[in-house]
C-alpha positions in Angstrom: 175.7 -135.1 55.7 179.5 -134.8 56.0 182.0 -137.6 56.7 183.9 -135.5 59.2 184.6 -138.5 61.4 186.6 -140.2 58.6 188.9 -137.2 58.3 191.1 -138.3 61.2 192.2 -141.3 59.0 193.9 -138.7 56.8 192.4 -140.2 53.6 192.6 -138.4 50.3 190.0 -135.6 49.8 188.1 -137.4 47.0 187.5 -140.4 49.4 186.0 -138.1 52.1 183.8 -136.5 49.3 182.7 -140.0 48.2 181.7 -141.0 51.7 179.8 -137.7 52.2 178.1 -138.2 48.8 176.9 -141.7 49.9 175.7 -140.5 53.3 178.4 -142.2 55.4 179.1 -140.1 58.5 180.5 -142.4 61.2 183.0 -145.3 60.6 181.9 -148.7 61.8 183.8 -150.7 64.4 185.7 -152.7 61.9 186.5 -149.6 59.8 187.8 -147.8 62.9 190.1 -150.7 63.8 191.4 -151.7 60.4 191.7 -148.6 58.2 194.8 -147.3 60.0 196.5 -150.7 60.0 195.9 -151.2 56.2 197.1 -147.7 55.5 200.3 -148.5 57.3 200.9 -151.6 55.2 200.1 -154.2 57.9 198.6 -157.7 57.2 195.1 -157.9 58.6 192.4 -160.5 59.4 188.9 -159.0 59.6 186.5 -161.5 61.1 182.9 -160.2 60.9 179.4 -161.0 59.8 177.4 -159.4 57.0 176.5 -155.7 57.6 179.5 -154.6 59.6 181.0 -152.4 56.9 184.0 -154.6 56.0 184.0 -153.7 52.3 184.8 -150.0 52.9 187.4 -151.0 55.6 189.7 -152.3 52.8 188.5 -150.3 49.8 189.2 -146.9 51.4 192.8 -147.5 52.5 193.7 -149.4 49.3 192.4 -146.5 47.1 194.3 -144.1 49.4 197.5 -145.9 48.7 197.1 -146.3 44.9 199.6 -144.2 42.9 197.7 -143.2 39.8 201.0 -142.1 38.0 202.1 -145.8 38.0 200.3 -147.5 35.2 200.5 -151.0 36.6 198.6 -153.4 38.8 199.0 -152.4 42.5 196.1 -154.2 44.2 194.2 -157.5 43.6 190.8 -158.2 45.3 189.5 -161.7 45.1 186.0 -163.1 45.9 184.6 -166.7 45.8 181.7 -166.0 43.4 181.0 -163.9 40.3 178.1 -162.2 42.0 180.1 -161.1 45.0 183.0 -159.9 42.8 180.5 -157.9 40.8 179.2 -156.3 43.9 182.6 -155.4 45.2 183.4 -153.9 41.8 180.1 -151.9 41.9 181.1 -150.5 45.4 184.5 -149.6 44.0 183.1 -147.8 41.0 180.8 -145.7 43.2 183.9 -144.3 45.0 185.9 -143.9 41.8 183.1 -141.5 40.4 184.5 -138.9 42.8 188.1 -139.4 41.6 189.6 -136.1 40.1 189.9 -136.3 36.3 193.6 -135.7 36.4 194.1 -138.4 39.0 192.1 -141.3 37.4 192.4 -144.7 39.0 191.6 -147.6 36.6 189.9 -150.8 37.8 188.9 -154.0 36.0 186.4 -156.8 36.8 187.7 -160.2 35.8 185.3 -163.1 36.4 184.6 -166.5 34.9 181.7 -167.0 32.5 182.8 -164.1 30.3 184.6 -163.9 27.0 188.2 -164.8 27.8 189.6 -163.3 24.6 187.8 -160.0 25.2 189.2 -160.0 28.8 192.7 -160.4 27.4 192.2 -157.6 24.9 191.0 -155.3 27.7 194.3 -155.8 29.6 196.5 -154.2 27.0 196.6 -151.3 29.4 197.1 -152.8 32.9 194.6 -151.4 35.5 195.6 -150.1 39.0 193.2 -152.4 40.7 191.8 -155.9 39.7 188.6 -157.3 41.2 187.5 -160.8 40.4 187.3 -164.5 41.0 190.6 -166.2 41.9 190.3 -168.8 39.1 189.9 -166.3 36.3 192.6 -164.0 37.6 195.0 -167.0 37.9 194.1 -168.0 34.3 194.9 -164.5 32.9 198.2 -164.5 34.8 199.1 -167.9 33.2 198.2 -166.3 29.8 200.6 -163.5 30.6 197.8 -161.1 29.9 197.7 -159.9 33.6 200.9 -158.8 35.3 200.5 -158.9 39.1 204.2 -159.0 40.0 203.9 -155.2 40.6 201.0 -155.6 43.0 201.7 -155.6 46.7 198.2 -155.6 48.1 195.9 -158.7 48.0 192.4 -159.0 49.5 190.8 -162.4 50.1 187.2 -161.7 50.7 184.9 -164.4 52.3 187.9 -166.7 52.8 185.9 -169.4 54.6 183.6 -169.7 51.6 186.6 -169.6 49.3 188.0 -172.6 51.2 184.7 -174.5 51.2 184.3 -174.0 47.4 187.9 -175.2 46.7 189.2 -171.9 45.4 191.9 -171.3 48.0 194.5 -173.0 45.7 193.7 -170.5 43.0 194.3 -167.7 45.5 197.6 -169.3 46.4 198.6 -169.3 42.7 197.8 -165.6 42.5 199.6 -164.7 45.7 202.7 -166.5 44.7 203.0 -164.4 41.5 202.6 -161.1 43.3 205.3 -158.8 44.8 207.7 -160.3 47.3 206.7 -157.8 50.0 203.0 -158.7 49.9 200.4 -157.2 52.2 197.5 -159.6 52.6 194.0 -158.6 53.9 191.8 -161.6 54.7 188.1 -161.1 55.5 185.8 -163.9 56.7 182.8 -164.7 58.9 184.8 -167.6 60.4 188.5 -168.6 60.3 188.5 -172.5 59.9 191.5 -174.5 61.1 192.1 -175.7 57.5 192.7 -172.0 56.5 195.6 -171.6 58.9 198.4 -173.1 56.7 197.5 -170.6 54.0 197.5 -167.7 56.4 200.8 -168.6 58.0 202.4 -168.9 54.5 201.7 -165.3 53.5 201.0 -163.3 56.7 203.4 -161.8 59.2 202.0 -160.8 62.6 198.6 -159.9 61.2 196.3 -157.5 63.0 193.3 -159.8 63.8 190.1 -157.9 64.4 186.9 -159.8 65.3 183.8 -157.8 65.3 180.6 -159.2 66.6 177.4 -157.3 65.6 175.4 -155.8 68.5 172.6 -158.2 67.5 173.2 -161.5 65.8 170.5 -160.4 63.3 168.9 -157.1 62.6 166.5 -156.1 65.4 163.7 -155.3 63.0 163.5 -158.9 61.7 160.6 -161.0 63.0 161.7 -164.7 62.8 158.6 -166.9 62.4 158.9 -170.6 62.7 156.1 -172.8 61.2 155.7 -176.5 61.7 155.4 -178.6 58.5 153.4 -181.3 60.3 151.8 -183.7 57.8 151.7 -181.2 54.9 153.3 -181.6 51.4 156.3 -179.2 51.7 156.5 -177.7 48.2 152.7 -176.9 48.2 153.1 -175.5 51.7 155.9 -173.1 50.7 153.8 -172.0 47.7 150.8 -171.3 50.0 153.0 -169.2 52.3 154.5 -167.3 49.4 151.0 -166.5 48.0 149.9 -165.2 51.4 152.6 -162.5 51.9 152.5 -160.2 48.8 156.2 -159.1 49.2 158.0 -156.2 47.5 160.8 -158.8 47.0 161.0 -162.2 48.8 163.9 -164.6 48.7 163.1 -168.3 49.1 166.3 -170.2 50.3 166.8 -173.9 49.6 169.7 -176.1 50.4 170.2 -177.7 47.0 169.8 -176.5 43.4 167.5 -179.5 42.8 165.2 -178.1 45.5 165.5 -174.6 44.1 164.3 -175.9 40.7 161.4 -177.8 42.2 160.2 -174.9 44.3 160.6 -172.3 41.5 158.7 -174.6 39.1 155.8 -175.0 41.6 155.7 -171.2 42.3 155.7 -170.5 38.5 152.8 -173.0 38.0 150.9 -171.2 40.8 151.1 -167.9 38.8 153.8 -166.2 40.9 156.4 -163.9 39.4 159.5 -166.0 40.2 163.1 -166.5 39.1 165.8 -168.9 40.4 169.5 -168.4 41.1 171.9 -171.3 41.8 175.2 -172.7 40.6 173.6 -174.9 38.0 172.7 -172.0 35.8 174.9 -170.7 33.0 176.8 -167.4 33.8 174.7 -165.5 31.3 171.4 -166.8 32.9 172.6 -165.8 36.4 173.6 -162.3 35.1 170.2 -161.9 33.5 168.4 -163.0 36.7 170.4 -160.5 38.8 169.6 -157.8 36.4 165.8 -158.5 36.7 166.1 -158.5 40.5 167.9 -155.2 40.6 165.4 -153.7 38.2 162.6 -154.9 40.5 161.0 -157.0 37.8 160.8 -160.0 40.0 158.7 -160.5 43.2 160.1 -163.9 44.3 163.6 -165.2 43.9 164.4 -168.9 44.8 168.1 -169.2 45.6 170.7 -171.6 47.1 173.3 -170.5 49.7 175.6 -169.6 46.8 173.6 -166.3 46.8 173.3 -165.9 50.6 176.5 -163.9 50.8 176.4 -162.8 47.2 173.1 -161.0 46.9 173.1 -157.4 48.1 169.9 -155.8 46.7 167.7 -153.2 48.2 164.0 -153.9 49.1 164.1 -157.5 50.3 161.0 -157.6 52.6 160.7 -161.3 53.2 162.9 -164.4 53.6 161.4 -167.9 53.4 163.6 -170.8 54.5 162.5 -173.9 52.7 164.8 -175.7 55.1 167.4 -174.8 57.7 171.0 -174.8 56.3 173.5 -177.3 57.7 175.9 -174.4 58.5 173.8 -172.1 60.8 176.0 -169.1 59.9 174.1 -169.2 56.6 170.9 -168.7 58.5 172.3 -165.4 59.7 173.5 -164.5 56.2 170.1 -165.5 54.7 168.0 -163.3 57.0 170.6 -160.6 56.7 169.3 -159.9 53.2 166.2 -158.2 54.7 165.6 -155.4 57.3 168.3 -153.2 55.9 168.7 -149.4 56.3 166.3 -149.4 59.2 163.5 -151.2 57.4 161.4 -154.0 58.8 161.8 -157.6 57.6 160.0 -161.0 58.1 161.8 -164.3 58.0 159.8 -167.6 57.8 161.3 -171.0 58.5 159.5 -174.2 57.8 160.3 -176.5 60.7 160.5 -180.4 60.8 161.2 -182.6 63.8 164.8 -183.3 62.8 165.5 -179.5 62.9 165.2 -179.4 66.7 168.9 -179.3 67.5 169.5 -176.5 64.9 166.7 -174.4 66.4 168.1 -174.9 69.9 171.5 -173.6 68.7 169.9 -170.5 67.0 168.0 -169.8 70.2 171.3 -169.9 72.2 172.8 -167.5 69.7 170.1 -165.0 70.4 167.6 -165.5 67.6 164.2 -164.9 69.0 161.5 -166.9 67.2 157.7 -166.3 67.2 155.6 -169.4 66.7 152.9 -169.5 64.0 150.9 -172.0 62.0 149.3 -171.4 58.6 145.9 -173.0 58.3 143.4 -172.6 55.5 145.0 -169.4 54.3 145.1 -167.8 57.7 148.1 -167.1 60.0 147.5 -168.4 63.5 149.8 -167.3 66.3 150.6 -170.1 68.7 150.8 -169.2 72.4 153.7 -171.7 72.8 156.3 -173.5 70.7 155.0 -176.2 68.4 155.4 -179.8 69.6 159.1 -180.7 69.6 160.3 -177.1 69.3 162.3 -175.7 72.2 160.7 -172.7 73.9 158.5 -171.6 76.8 155.7 -174.1 77.0 152.6 -174.5 79.1 152.5 -177.5 81.5 151.2 -180.5 79.8 147.7 -181.5 80.9 146.7 -185.1 81.5 143.4 -186.9 82.2 145.2 -189.7 84.1 145.1 -188.4 87.6 146.6 -191.6 89.0 149.9 -191.2 87.0 150.4 -187.6 88.1 150.0 -187.9 91.9 152.2 -185.4 93.9 154.4 -187.1 96.5 155.1 -185.7 99.9 158.7 -185.0 100.8 159.0 -188.1 103.1 157.7 -190.3 100.3 160.2 -188.8 97.8 163.0 -189.8 100.2 161.8 -193.4 100.2 161.8 -193.5 96.4 165.0 -191.6 95.8 163.1 -188.5 94.5 161.6 -190.4 91.6 157.9 -190.0 90.7 156.1 -193.3 91.4 152.4 -193.8 90.6 150.2 -194.8 93.5 149.1 -198.3 93.6 145.4 -198.6 92.6 143.0 -199.7 95.4 141.5 -203.1 94.8 137.8 -203.6 95.8 137.0 -206.6 98.1 136.2 -209.9 96.3 137.8 -208.6 93.1 139.5 -212.0 92.3 136.3 -213.9 92.9 134.3 -211.7 90.5 137.1 -212.0 87.9 137.0 -215.8 88.1 133.2 -215.7 87.8 133.4 -213.5 84.6 136.0 -215.8 83.1 133.8 -218.9 83.7 130.8 -217.2 82.1 132.9 -216.3 79.0 134.1 -219.9 78.7 130.6 -221.2 78.9 129.5 -218.7 76.1 132.3 -219.9 73.8 131.2 -223.6 74.3 127.6 -222.8 73.3 128.8 -221.0 70.2 131.0 -224.0 69.3 128.2 -226.4 69.9 125.8 -224.5 67.5 128.4 -224.6 64.8 
C-alpha cells in the first residue's frame, strides 16, 4: 500500500516511505487539518479523542522540519505519564527507522523512575528531539544537562490530564526555557477553563481543530451492562472474568486500592493476572507492560492512569469494576478494544447510584445491551434492569382498582391527574363491622377471665 495521499503535504521522502511501510494510505481528519499548519510554524490546538490519529499529526511535520545538520535540541514532546511518553517514543522510533543513514535524526526518551545520572551521561551529545515527562525534562534542564534554549517546537500531549495530575507547572518551566519564538502544539480530549491562562501565555492565534469521531466508541464494541443487585462485587467480577476466556482483558477500577483487591482475588482464583497503577514502583510498571506486550498476561487490572497510556494490540475484553467519575474515561477505557477492525466486548457492573452516569452515556450515543450473569450463565434481559434508563415494558399490576382508566370528561374534573375509583361499600357494612368488633371484645374478656 502506498501513502500517495500524504504526498500533497510535501513531506520528506523518508516520511512517505515510513507511512507506506506501516500501511497508512489516507490521512485522518485531524492530520488533514493540522499537518499543513504545523509545517508552517503555526501554534495549534488539536482537540480529539483516542483513535483519531493525533500522534502522527504532530510527529510527521516536526520530523519534516528537523535540521539533522544542527546537533542541538529542536523539538520537545511532553506527556503526563511515563507509559504514554514511552509509547510516543516508540511511534517516533518506527518512523526514524526509515531515516537515511547520512541524515540521521537523534531522539531521546527522558522519564522519571530511571537512573538520573545515566540520563545526564546520555546527554553529552544533545539529541534533535526529546520525548518525556515534563518533570524529568525540567529537572535535567535545571541540572544544565539538557539545553532546550535552541528548541522552537513544543508538544503538550494530553494537556487536560497534565493539568489534572498537577504537571502543567513543569510544562511551564520547560516552555519558559525554550526559544523566544516558540511554536506550541497542544493536544487534548477536552480544553478545561483552568488551562486557558497557560494557553494564552504561550500561544498566538492558534489554529484550533476539534475532531469528533464518527462514533463515540468503535462500532464493533458491544457494551454490556450488568446489575450488581445483592451480590458481593469482587467475587462477581472474578466470576465474570472466569466466564469470558479473553485473549487479553483489562479490568478498570477507580482507585489503586480497588485494583489491588481485585487483582488479589483474581490471582487467588487461579487467573493469570497483573496489576498496573500509580502505587507501583517504576521498575514494576515497566515489567508489567513488558509482560502485557509479550502476551504473557491474560488479565490486567488497571486504574485510569493507564486508560490513555495503554496502547497494546489484542485487547478483546474490557471490564469496568465501576463507572469512572469523568465519563470521558469510559470512552478511553473501552477504546482499548475493537481496534484495527476487530470486535470487542465491554462489561460494566452497574449499581443504583450509577443511573445518572448511564443516562449521560446513553445521550452521548453509547448503546447498551442488558444482561445478567446467573449461576455461570449469561442471560440476556429483554429490557433494562430495574433503575436503568432504557426501553421498558409497561409495568403490570394486580391492583385493578388503582389503575382504572379515566374518561376524558373525568380527567377534566380532576385536572388530568389519575385518581383511583372509590370502592363500592356493601349495604349494612357498618353494622357488620360493629358486630365483629363486639365479638372480638367478648373473646378478649373470656381469655382474661381464664387467666
